[in-house]
HTML snippet that shows the backbone in 3Dmol.js (N, CA, C, O; Angstrom):
<script src="https://3Dmol.org/build/3Dmol-min.js"></script>
<div id="view" style="width:600px;height:400px;position:relative"></div>
<script>
const pdb = `
ATOM      1  N   MET A   1      85.625  89.735-155.080  1.00  0.00           N
ATOM      2  CA  MET A   1      85.935  91.138-155.307  1.00  0.00           C
ATOM      3  C   MET A   1      84.908  91.867-153.986  1.00  0.00           C
ATOM      4  O   MET A   1      85.382  92.492-153.038  1.00  0.00           O
ATOM      5  N   PHE A   2      83.575  91.633-154.185  1.00  0.00           N
ATOM      6  CA  PHE A   2      82.536  92.321-153.282  1.00  0.00           C
ATOM      7  C   PHE A   2      81.678  91.222-152.443  1.00  0.00           C
ATOM      8  O   PHE A   2      81.142  90.390-153.175  1.00  0.00           O
ATOM      9  N   ALA A   3      81.486  91.087-151.298  1.00  0.00           N
ATOM     10  CA  ALA A   3      81.044  90.055-150.630  1.00  0.00           C
ATOM     11  C   ALA A   3      79.433  90.392-150.112  1.00  0.00           C
ATOM     12  O   ALA A   3      79.078  91.540-149.844  1.00  0.00           O
ATOM     13  N   GLY A   4      78.784  89.542-150.044  1.00  0.00           N
ATOM     14  CA  GLY A   4      77.455  89.729-149.670  1.00  0.00           C
ATOM     15  C   GLY A   4      76.328  89.748-150.466  1.00  0.00           C
ATOM     16  O   GLY A   4      76.464  89.758-151.689  1.00  0.00           O
ATOM     17  N   ASN A   5      74.972  89.757-149.833  1.00  0.00           N
ATOM     18  CA  ASN A   5      73.863  89.471-150.489  1.00  0.00           C
ATOM     19  C   ASN A   5      73.404  90.671-151.410  1.00  0.00           C
ATOM     20  O   ASN A   5      72.909  91.650-150.852  1.00  0.00           O
ATOM     21  N   LEU A   6      73.537  90.660-152.781  1.00  0.00           N
ATOM     22  CA  LEU A   6      73.194  92.005-153.564  1.00  0.00           C
ATOM     23  C   LEU A   6      71.860  91.728-153.987  1.00  0.00           C
ATOM     24  O   LEU A   6      71.582  90.725-154.645  1.00  0.00           O
ATOM     25  N   GLU A   7      71.163  92.441-153.690  1.00  0.00           N
ATOM     26  CA  GLU A   7      69.643  92.661-154.424  1.00  0.00           C
ATOM     27  C   GLU A   7      69.228  94.150-154.378  1.00  0.00           C
ATOM     28  O   GLU A   7      69.351  94.953-153.453  1.00  0.00           O
ATOM     29  N   GLY A   8      68.656  94.329-155.725  1.00  0.00           N
ATOM     30  CA  GLY A   8      68.228  95.720-155.850  1.00  0.00           C
ATOM     31  C   GLY A   8      69.110  96.204-157.104  1.00  0.00           C
ATOM     32  O   GLY A   8      69.727  95.526-157.926  1.00  0.00           O
ATOM     33  N   GLU A   9      68.938  97.881-156.959  1.00  0.00           N
ATOM     34  CA  GLU A   9      69.734  98.462-157.629  1.00  0.00           C
ATOM     35  C   GLU A   9      71.262  98.995-157.318  1.00  0.00           C
ATOM     36  O   GLU A   9      71.575  99.335-156.177  1.00  0.00           O
ATOM     37  N   ALA A  10      72.123  99.039-158.341  1.00  0.00           N
ATOM     38  CA  ALA A  10      73.471  99.756-157.751  1.00  0.00           C
ATOM     39  C   ALA A  10      73.803 100.596-158.918  1.00  0.00           C
ATOM     40  O   ALA A  10      73.237 100.682-160.008  1.00  0.00           O
ATOM     41  N   GLU A  11      74.891 101.224-158.431  1.00  0.00           N
ATOM     42  CA  GLU A  11      75.441 102.233-159.484  1.00  0.00           C
ATOM     43  C   GLU A  11      76.922 101.914-159.477  1.00  0.00           C
ATOM     44  O   GLU A  11      77.506 101.857-158.395  1.00  0.00           O
ATOM     45  N   LEU A  12      77.701 101.659-160.849  1.00  0.00           N
ATOM     46  CA  LEU A  12      79.032 101.254-161.065  1.00  0.00           C
ATOM     47  C   LEU A  12      79.607 102.511-161.852  1.00  0.00           C
ATOM     48  O   LEU A  12      79.020 103.027-162.803  1.00  0.00           O
ATOM     49  N   ILE A  13      80.705 102.899-161.393  1.00  0.00           N
ATOM     50  CA  ILE A  13      81.347 103.968-161.982  1.00  0.00           C
ATOM     51  C   ILE A  13      82.982 103.535-162.099  1.00  0.00           C
ATOM     52  O   ILE A  13      83.671 103.034-161.211  1.00  0.00           O
ATOM     53  N   PHE A  14      83.337 103.851-163.330  1.00  0.00           N
ATOM     54  CA  PHE A  14      84.650 103.661-163.815  1.00  0.00           C
ATOM     55  C   PHE A  14      85.864 104.762-164.211  1.00  0.00           C
ATOM     56  O   PHE A  14      85.796 105.353-165.289  1.00  0.00           O
ATOM     57  N   TYR A  15      86.756 104.954-163.464  1.00  0.00           N
ATOM     58  CA  TYR A  15      87.802 105.857-163.245  1.00  0.00           C
ATOM     59  C   TYR A  15      89.015 105.360-164.156  1.00  0.00           C
ATOM     60  O   TYR A  15      89.259 104.165-164.319  1.00  0.00           O
ATOM     61  N   ASN A  16      89.661 106.272-164.664  1.00  0.00           N
ATOM     62  CA  ASN A  16      91.192 106.024-165.057  1.00  0.00           C
ATOM     63  C   ASN A  16      91.777 106.364-164.079  1.00  0.00           C
ATOM     64  O   ASN A  16      91.135 107.007-163.249  1.00  0.00           O
ATOM     65  N   LEU A  17      93.252 106.051-163.808  1.00  0.00           N
ATOM     66  CA  LEU A  17      94.070 106.209-162.827  1.00  0.00           C
ATOM     67  C   LEU A  17      94.460 107.267-162.728  1.00  0.00           C
ATOM     68  O   LEU A  17      95.342 107.447-161.889  1.00  0.00           O
ATOM     69  N   ALA A  18      94.008 108.357-163.488  1.00  0.00           N
ATOM     70  CA  ALA A  18      94.207 110.017-163.309  1.00  0.00           C
ATOM     71  C   ALA A  18      92.930 110.505-162.720  1.00  0.00           C
ATOM     72  O   ALA A  18      92.696 111.710-162.631  1.00  0.00           O
ATOM     73  N   GLY A  19      92.075 109.558-162.305  1.00  0.00           N
ATOM     74  CA  GLY A  19      91.059 110.105-161.740  1.00  0.00           C
ATOM     75  C   GLY A  19      89.851 110.613-162.395  1.00  0.00           C
ATOM     76  O   GLY A  19      88.815 110.815-161.763  1.00  0.00           O
ATOM     77  N   LYS A  20      89.982 110.846-163.793  1.00  0.00           N
ATOM     78  CA  LYS A  20      88.787 111.038-164.864  1.00  0.00           C
ATOM     79  C   LYS A  20      87.806 109.776-164.932  1.00  0.00           C
ATOM     80  O   LYS A  20      88.069 108.591-165.137  1.00  0.00           O
ATOM     81  N   LYS A  21      86.703 110.360-164.714  1.00  0.00           N
ATOM     82  CA  LYS A  21      85.445 109.449-164.785  1.00  0.00           C
ATOM     83  C   LYS A  21      85.210 109.169-166.421  1.00  0.00           C
ATOM     84  O   LYS A  21      84.983 109.995-167.305  1.00  0.00           O
ATOM     85  N   MET A  22      85.343 107.708-166.511  1.00  0.00           N
ATOM     86  CA  MET A  22      85.268 107.338-167.730  1.00  0.00           C
ATOM     87  C   MET A  22      83.859 106.851-168.112  1.00  0.00           C
ATOM     88  O   MET A  22      83.349 107.147-169.193  1.00  0.00           O
ATOM     89  N   ASP A  23      83.235 106.074-167.163  1.00  0.00           N
ATOM     90  CA  ASP A  23      81.705 105.880-167.627  1.00  0.00           C
ATOM     91  C   ASP A  23      81.113 105.241-166.231  1.00  0.00           C
ATOM     92  O   ASP A  23      81.726 104.743-165.287  1.00  0.00           O
ATOM     93  N   SER A  24      79.545 105.455-166.459  1.00  0.00           N
ATOM     94  CA  SER A  24      78.967 104.974-165.450  1.00  0.00           C
ATOM     95  C   SER A  24      77.755 104.288-165.868  1.00  0.00           C
ATOM     96  O   SER A  24      77.340 104.443-167.017  1.00  0.00           O
ATOM     97  N   PHE A  25      77.169 103.563-165.057  1.00  0.00           N
ATOM     98  CA  PHE A  25      75.686 102.883-165.354  1.00  0.00           C
ATOM     99  C   PHE A  25      75.179 102.397-164.282  1.00  0.00           C
ATOM    100  O   PHE A  25      75.897 102.116-163.323  1.00  0.00           O
ATOM    101  N   LYS A  26      73.859 102.220-164.272  1.00  0.00           N
ATOM    102  CA  LYS A  26      72.915 101.306-163.046  1.00  0.00           C
ATOM    103  C   LYS A  26      73.040  99.996-163.508  1.00  0.00           C
ATOM    104  O   LYS A  26      73.165  99.666-164.687  1.00  0.00           O
ATOM    105  N   LEU A  27      73.000  99.196-162.449  1.00  0.00           N
ATOM    106  CA  LEU A  27      73.058  97.830-162.613  1.00  0.00           C
ATOM    107  C   LEU A  27      71.550  97.226-161.486  1.00  0.00           C
ATOM    108  O   LEU A  27      71.077  97.754-160.480  1.00  0.00           O
ATOM    109  N   ASP A  28      71.235  96.200-162.068  1.00  0.00           N
ATOM    110  CA  ASP A  28      70.276  95.478-161.122  1.00  0.00           C
ATOM    111  C   ASP A  28      70.566  94.035-160.791  1.00  0.00           C
ATOM    112  O   ASP A  28      70.351  93.109-161.572  1.00  0.00           O
ATOM    113  N   ALA A  29      71.161  93.886-159.355  1.00  0.00           N
ATOM    114  CA  ALA A  29      71.411  92.789-158.793  1.00  0.00           C
ATOM    115  C   ALA A  29      70.506  92.003-158.758  1.00  0.00           C
ATOM    116  O   ALA A  29      69.534  92.412-158.124  1.00  0.00           O
ATOM    117  N   ARG A  30      70.390  90.736-159.309  1.00  0.00           N
ATOM    118  CA  ARG A  30      69.543  89.507-158.887  1.00  0.00           C
ATOM    119  C   ARG A  30      70.267  88.343-158.451  1.00  0.00           C
ATOM    120  O   ARG A  30      71.412  88.103-158.835  1.00  0.00           O
ATOM    121  N   ASN A  31      69.689  87.693-157.741  1.00  0.00           N
ATOM    122  CA  ASN A  31      70.185  86.400-157.320  1.00  0.00           C
ATOM    123  C   ASN A  31      71.547  86.641-156.542  1.00  0.00           C
ATOM    124  O   ASN A  31      72.373  85.732-156.458  1.00  0.00           O
ATOM    125  N   GLY A  32      71.746  87.812-156.009  1.00  0.00           N
ATOM    126  CA  GLY A  32      72.998  88.197-155.480  1.00  0.00           C
ATOM    127  C   GLY A  32      74.055  88.262-156.294  1.00  0.00           C
ATOM    128  O   GLY A  32      75.133  88.247-155.700  1.00  0.00           O
ATOM    129  N   LYS A  33      74.100  88.328-157.423  1.00  0.00           N
ATOM    130  CA  LYS A  33      75.351  88.352-158.641  1.00  0.00           C
ATOM    131  C   LYS A  33      74.912  89.957-159.345  1.00  0.00           C
ATOM    132  O   LYS A  33      73.776  90.414-159.469  1.00  0.00           O
ATOM    133  N   LEU A  34      76.030  90.499-159.679  1.00  0.00           N
ATOM    134  CA  LEU A  34      76.253  91.362-160.638  1.00  0.00           C
ATOM    135  C   LEU A  34      76.719  91.071-162.023  1.00  0.00           C
ATOM    136  O   LEU A  34      77.703  90.332-162.059  1.00  0.00           O
ATOM    137  N   SER A  35      76.311  91.423-163.029  1.00  0.00           N
ATOM    138  CA  SER A  35      77.079  90.915-164.333  1.00  0.00           C
ATOM    139  C   SER A  35      77.513  92.383-164.997  1.00  0.00           C
ATOM    140  O   SER A  35      76.714  93.302-165.170  1.00  0.00           O
ATOM    141  N   ILE A  36      78.818  92.424-165.309  1.00  0.00           N
ATOM    142  CA  ILE A  36      79.404  93.330-165.997  1.00  0.00           C
ATOM    143  C   ILE A  36      80.065  93.078-167.465  1.00  0.00           C
ATOM    144  O   ILE A  36      81.043  92.351-167.639  1.00  0.00           O
ATOM    145  N   ASP A  37      79.516  93.651-168.295  1.00  0.00           N
ATOM    146  CA  ASP A  37      79.659  93.501-169.548  1.00  0.00           C
ATOM    147  C   ASP A  37      80.090  95.014-169.984  1.00  0.00           C
ATOM    148  O   ASP A  37      79.177  95.818-170.173  1.00  0.00           O
ATOM    149  N   HIS A  38      81.205  95.364-170.123  1.00  0.00           N
ATOM    150  CA  HIS A  38      81.438  96.774-170.871  1.00  0.00           C
ATOM    151  C   HIS A  38      82.239  96.887-171.983  1.00  0.00           C
ATOM    152  O   HIS A  38      83.344  97.387-171.773  1.00  0.00           O
ATOM    153  N   PRO A  39      81.956  96.527-173.211  1.00  0.00           N
ATOM    154  CA  PRO A  39      82.887  96.539-174.257  1.00  0.00           C
ATOM    155  C   PRO A  39      83.105  97.672-174.751  1.00  0.00           C
ATOM    156  O   PRO A  39      84.011  97.571-175.579  1.00  0.00           O
ATOM    157  N   GLN A  40      82.660  98.895-174.645  1.00  0.00           N
ATOM    158  CA  GLN A  40      83.218 100.059-174.796  1.00  0.00           C
ATOM    159  C   GLN A  40      84.503 100.819-174.206  1.00  0.00           C
ATOM    160  O   GLN A  40      85.249 101.601-174.795  1.00  0.00           O
ATOM    161  N   LEU A  41      84.555 100.344-172.799  1.00  0.00           N
ATOM    162  CA  LEU A  41      85.708 100.649-172.134  1.00  0.00           C
ATOM    163  C   LEU A  41      87.048 100.076-172.709  1.00  0.00           C
ATOM    164  O   LEU A  41      87.313  98.874-172.732  1.00  0.00           O
ATOM    165  N   PRO A  42      87.737 100.923-173.099  1.00  0.00           N
ATOM    166  CA  PRO A  42      89.230 100.311-173.723  1.00  0.00           C
ATOM    167  C   PRO A  42      90.099  99.546-172.772  1.00  0.00           C
ATOM    168  O   PRO A  42      90.005  99.843-171.581  1.00  0.00           O
ATOM    169  N   ASN A  43      90.817  98.730-173.083  1.00  0.00           N
ATOM    170  CA  ASN A  43      91.720  97.697-172.356  1.00  0.00           C
ATOM    171  C   ASN A  43      92.508  98.804-171.611  1.00  0.00           C
ATOM    172  O   ASN A  43      92.909  99.843-172.136  1.00  0.00           O
ATOM    173  N   GLY A  44      92.689  98.412-170.206  1.00  0.00           N
ATOM    174  CA  GLY A  44      93.695  99.166-169.114  1.00  0.00           C
ATOM    175  C   GLY A  44      93.230  98.823-167.978  1.00  0.00           C
ATOM    176  O   GLY A  44      92.510  97.864-167.703  1.00  0.00           O
ATOM    177  N   VAL A  45      93.807  99.911-167.078  1.00  0.00           N
ATOM    178  CA  VAL A  45      93.423  99.618-165.522  1.00  0.00           C
ATOM    179  C   VAL A  45      92.498 100.902-165.030  1.00  0.00           C
ATOM    180  O   VAL A  45      92.639 102.074-165.380  1.00  0.00           O
ATOM    181  N   TYR A  46      91.609 100.407-164.212  1.00  0.00           N
ATOM    182  CA  TYR A  46      90.544 101.221-163.869  1.00  0.00           C
ATOM    183  C   TYR A  46      90.514 101.203-162.339  1.00  0.00           C
ATOM    184  O   TYR A  46      90.970 100.235-161.732  1.00  0.00           O
ATOM    185  N   LEU A  47      89.975 102.276-161.691  1.00  0.00           N
ATOM    186  CA  LEU A  47      89.502 102.332-160.589  1.00  0.00           C
ATOM    187  C   LEU A  47      87.948 101.864-160.896  1.00  0.00           C
ATOM    188  O   LEU A  47      87.441 102.325-161.918  1.00  0.00           O
ATOM    189  N   MET A  48      87.114 100.921-160.022  1.00  0.00           N
ATOM    190  CA  MET A  48      85.800 100.975-160.171  1.00  0.00           C
ATOM    191  C   MET A  48      85.038 100.972-159.069  1.00  0.00           C
ATOM    192  O   MET A  48      85.121 100.117-158.187  1.00  0.00           O
ATOM    193  N   LYS A  49      84.251 101.943-159.069  1.00  0.00           N
ATOM    194  CA  LYS A  49      83.299 102.340-157.836  1.00  0.00           C
ATOM    195  C   LYS A  49      82.000 101.644-157.837  1.00  0.00           C
ATOM    196  O   LYS A  49      81.357 101.817-158.873  1.00  0.00           O
ATOM    197  N   LEU A  50      81.461 100.914-156.955  1.00  0.00           N
ATOM    198  CA  LEU A  50      80.177 100.332-156.714  1.00  0.00           C
ATOM    199  C   LEU A  50      79.545 101.158-155.527  1.00  0.00           C
ATOM    200  O   LEU A  50      80.150 101.292-154.464  1.00  0.00           O
ATOM    201  N   ILE A  51      78.497 101.618-155.720  1.00  0.00           N
ATOM    202  CA  ILE A  51      77.580 102.508-154.915  1.00  0.00           C
ATOM    203  C   ILE A  51      76.099 101.157-154.923  1.00  0.00           C
ATOM    204  O   ILE A  51      75.406 100.736-155.850  1.00  0.00           O
ATOM    205  N   TYR A  52      76.118 100.880-153.637  1.00  0.00           N
ATOM    206  CA  TYR A  52      75.034 100.074-153.273  1.00  0.00           C
ATOM    207  C   TYR A  52      74.659 100.196-151.851  1.00  0.00           C
ATOM    208  O   TYR A  52      75.423 100.243-150.887  1.00  0.00           O
ATOM    209  N   ASN A  53      73.077 100.250-151.866  1.00  0.00           N
ATOM    210  CA  ASN A  53      72.655 100.158-150.414  1.00  0.00           C
ATOM    211  C   ASN A  53      73.249 101.559-149.588  1.00  0.00           C
ATOM    212  O   ASN A  53      73.526 101.415-148.398  1.00  0.00           O
ATOM    213  N   GLY A  54      73.384 102.515-150.040  1.00  0.00           N
ATOM    214  CA  GLY A  54      74.107 103.603-149.512  1.00  0.00           C
ATOM    215  C   GLY A  54      75.611 103.405-148.988  1.00  0.00           C
ATOM    216  O   GLY A  54      76.069 104.264-148.234  1.00  0.00           O
ATOM    217  N   GLN A  55      76.293 102.445-149.311  1.00  0.00           N
ATOM    218  CA  GLN A  55      77.988 102.464-149.182  1.00  0.00           C
ATOM    219  C   GLN A  55      78.353 102.289-150.702  1.00  0.00           C
ATOM    220  O   GLN A  55      77.658 101.998-151.675  1.00  0.00           O
ATOM    221  N   GLU A  56      80.057 102.647-150.523  1.00  0.00           N
ATOM    222  CA  GLU A  56      80.591 102.834-151.600  1.00  0.00           C
ATOM    223  C   GLU A  56      81.864 101.494-151.429  1.00  0.00           C
ATOM    224  O   GLU A  56      82.205 101.050-150.333  1.00  0.00           O
ATOM    225  N   PHE A  57      82.299 101.124-152.466  1.00  0.00           N
ATOM    226  CA  PHE A  57      83.083  99.913-152.490  1.00  0.00           C
ATOM    227  C   PHE A  57      83.906 100.215-153.671  1.00  0.00           C
ATOM    228  O   PHE A  57      83.326 100.330-154.751  1.00  0.00           O
ATOM    229  N   THR A  58      85.424 100.385-153.594  1.00  0.00           N
ATOM    230  CA  THR A  58      86.238 100.800-154.660  1.00  0.00           C
ATOM    231  C   THR A  58      87.199  99.728-154.947  1.00  0.00           C
ATOM    232  O   THR A  58      87.729  99.289-153.927  1.00  0.00           O
ATOM    233  N   GLN A  59      87.591  99.158-156.093  1.00  0.00           N
ATOM    234  CA  GLN A  59      88.604  98.197-156.512  1.00  0.00           C
ATOM    235  C   GLN A  59      89.360  98.614-157.613  1.00  0.00           C
ATOM    236  O   GLN A  59      88.856  99.343-158.467  1.00  0.00           O
ATOM    237  N   LYS A  60      90.419  98.259-157.673  1.00  0.00           N
ATOM    238  CA  LYS A  60      91.160  98.289-159.012  1.00  0.00           C
ATOM    239  C   LYS A  60      90.976  97.235-160.181  1.00  0.00           C
ATOM    240  O   LYS A  60      91.705  96.263-159.982  1.00  0.00           O
ATOM    241  N   VAL A  61      90.527  97.172-160.873  1.00  0.00           N
ATOM    242  CA  VAL A  61      90.272  96.361-162.147  1.00  0.00           C
ATOM    243  C   VAL A  61      91.237  96.456-163.184  1.00  0.00           C
ATOM    244  O   VAL A  61      91.825  97.515-163.405  1.00  0.00           O
ATOM    245  N   ILE A  62      91.519  95.004-164.096  1.00  0.00           N
ATOM    246  CA  ILE A  62      92.159  95.203-165.266  1.00  0.00           C
ATOM    247  C   ILE A  62      91.490  94.904-166.378  1.00  0.00           C
ATOM    248  O   ILE A  62      91.359  93.680-166.390  1.00  0.00           O
ATOM    249  N   LYS A  63      91.025  95.355-167.266  1.00  0.00           N
ATOM    250  CA  LYS A  63      90.243  95.114-168.391  1.00  0.00           C
ATOM    251  C   LYS A  63      91.273  94.731-169.504  1.00  0.00           C
ATOM    252  O   LYS A  63      92.182  95.486-169.849  1.00  0.00           O
ATOM    253  N   LYS A  64      91.052  93.488-170.036  1.00  0.00           N
ATOM    254  CA  LYS A  64      92.000  92.983-171.029  1.00  0.00           C
ATOM    255  C   LYS A  64      91.488  92.692-172.525  1.00  0.00           C
ATOM    256  O   LYS A  64      92.271  92.267-173.374  1.00  0.00           O
TER     257      LYS A  64
END
`;
const viewer = $3Dmol.createViewer("view");
viewer.addModel(pdb, "pdb");
viewer.setStyle({}, {cartoon: {color: "spectrum"}});
viewer.zoomTo();
viewer.render();
</script>
């Protein structure tokens, strides 16, 4: 999904396909990996935006 060595803080934002912000939270990247566990988000298709080191990455994700 996202390539590169991740270290430090990142922000993750979830939007539904209508563009409504569903949730956001701060992440701490350790050992080059981000762990995402978001049980409050209902199953569905979302746009996930990762803001890290001054850059933004957007990816469509499916939560089952």
